C-alpha positions as semicolon CSV with decimal commas, in nm:
position;residue;x (nm);y (nm);z (nm)
1;M;0,000;0,000;0,000
2;G;0,118;0,347;-0,075
3;I;0,132;0,645;0,156
4;I;-0,199;0,782;0,026
5;S;-0,369;0,452;0,106
6;W;-0,233;0,464;0,462
7;I;-0,361;0,819;0,504
8;V;-0,707;0,721;0,380
9;L;-0,699;0,413;0,601
10;G;-0,591;0,634;0,892
11;L;-0,877;0,874;0,837
12;L;-1,126;0,588;0,839
13;A;-0,955;0,417;1,135
14;G;-0,970;0,745;1,329
15;A;-1,341;0,778;1,255
16;I;-1,405;0,421;1,367
17;A;-1,196;0,471;1,682
18;K;-1,389;0,790;1,757
19;F;-1,716;0,599;1,708
20;L;-1,598;0,328;1,949
21;L;-1,477;0,586;2,207
22;P;-1,734;0,865;2,199
23;G;-1,683;1,186;2,387
24;R;-1,518;1,521;2,346
25;D;-1,149;1,514;2,273
26;P;-0,905;1,796;2,348
27;G;-0,799;1,817;1,983
28;G;-1,141;1,795;1,823
29;L;-1,183;1,670;1,469
30;V;-0,833;1,763;1,353
31;G;-0,670;1,593;1,652
32;T;-0,874;1,277;1,607
33;T;-0,790;1,269;1,237
34;L;-0,418;1,301;1,304
35;I;-0,442;1,035;1,574
36;G;-0,613;0,803;1,326
37;I;-0,341;0,852;1,067
38;A;-0,063;0,803;1,324
39;G;-0,246;0,503;1,469
40;S;-0,269;0,334;1,133
41;F;0,104;0,373;1,077
42;I;0,194;0,260;1,429
43;G;-0,055;-0,028;1,428
44;G;0,073;-0,153;1,094
45;W;0,434;-0,126;1,204
46;L;0,371;-0,304;1,536
47;S;0,176;-0,577;1,360
48;A;0,459;-0,637;1,116
49;K;0,738;-0,608;1,373
50;F;0,611;-0,797;1,677
51;L;0,329;-1,019;1,554
52;H;0,519;-1,124;1,241
53;R;0,214;-1,028;1,037
54;P;0,344;-0,822;0,745
55;V;0,120;-0,546;0,621
56;A;-0,066;-0,668;0,318
57;H;-0,048;-0,492;-0,014
58;D;-0,426;-0,509;-0,037
59;F;-0,623;-0,214;0,099
60;F;-0,913;-0,434;0,210
61;D;-0,713;-0,680;0,423
62;V;-0,898;-0,740;0,752
63;A;-0,578;-0,774;0,958
64;T;-0,451;-0,440;0,827
65;W;-0,776;-0,269;0,924
66;I;-0,775;-0,426;1,272
67;A;-0,416;-0,314;1,329
68;A;-0,494;0,040;1,213
69;I;-0,807;0,070;1,427
70;A;-0,631;-0,078;1,730
71;G;-0,343;0,166;1,687
72;A;-0,586;0,458;1,660
73;L;-0,775;0,340;1,971
74;V;-0,456;0,311;2,175
75;L;-0,337;0,656;2,068
76;L;-0,679;0,808;2,135
77;I;-0,685;0,659;2,486
78;L;-0,332;0,782;2,556
79;Y;-0,421;1,124;2,420
80;R;-0,721;1,147;2,650
81;L;-0,518;1,032;2,950
82;L;-0,244;1,286;2,885
83;F;-0,452;1,587;2,784
84;G;-0,791;1,527;2,947
85;N;-1,108;1,394;2,792
86;S;-1,307;1,712;2,753
87;R;-1,249;2,055;2,612
88;D;-1,318;2,363;2,822
């Protein structure tokens, strides 16, 4: 997959992670989008590195989507823990 595919996957993974963890985030829509993109990269890298599951070249691989969403969820939880879970 190319970099554009990972960005699109990250946007969708961020939206799914936001759906699974509702609430107000400190960064709003932009922060959640960036977390989704970073989560997809980190989730894919961790999956390939530690689980010996290389990232598929197919955009619609279920394992790739699970890794991206899991990475986005972890980053979103960490973000909320570090910066609070509601905006003032």
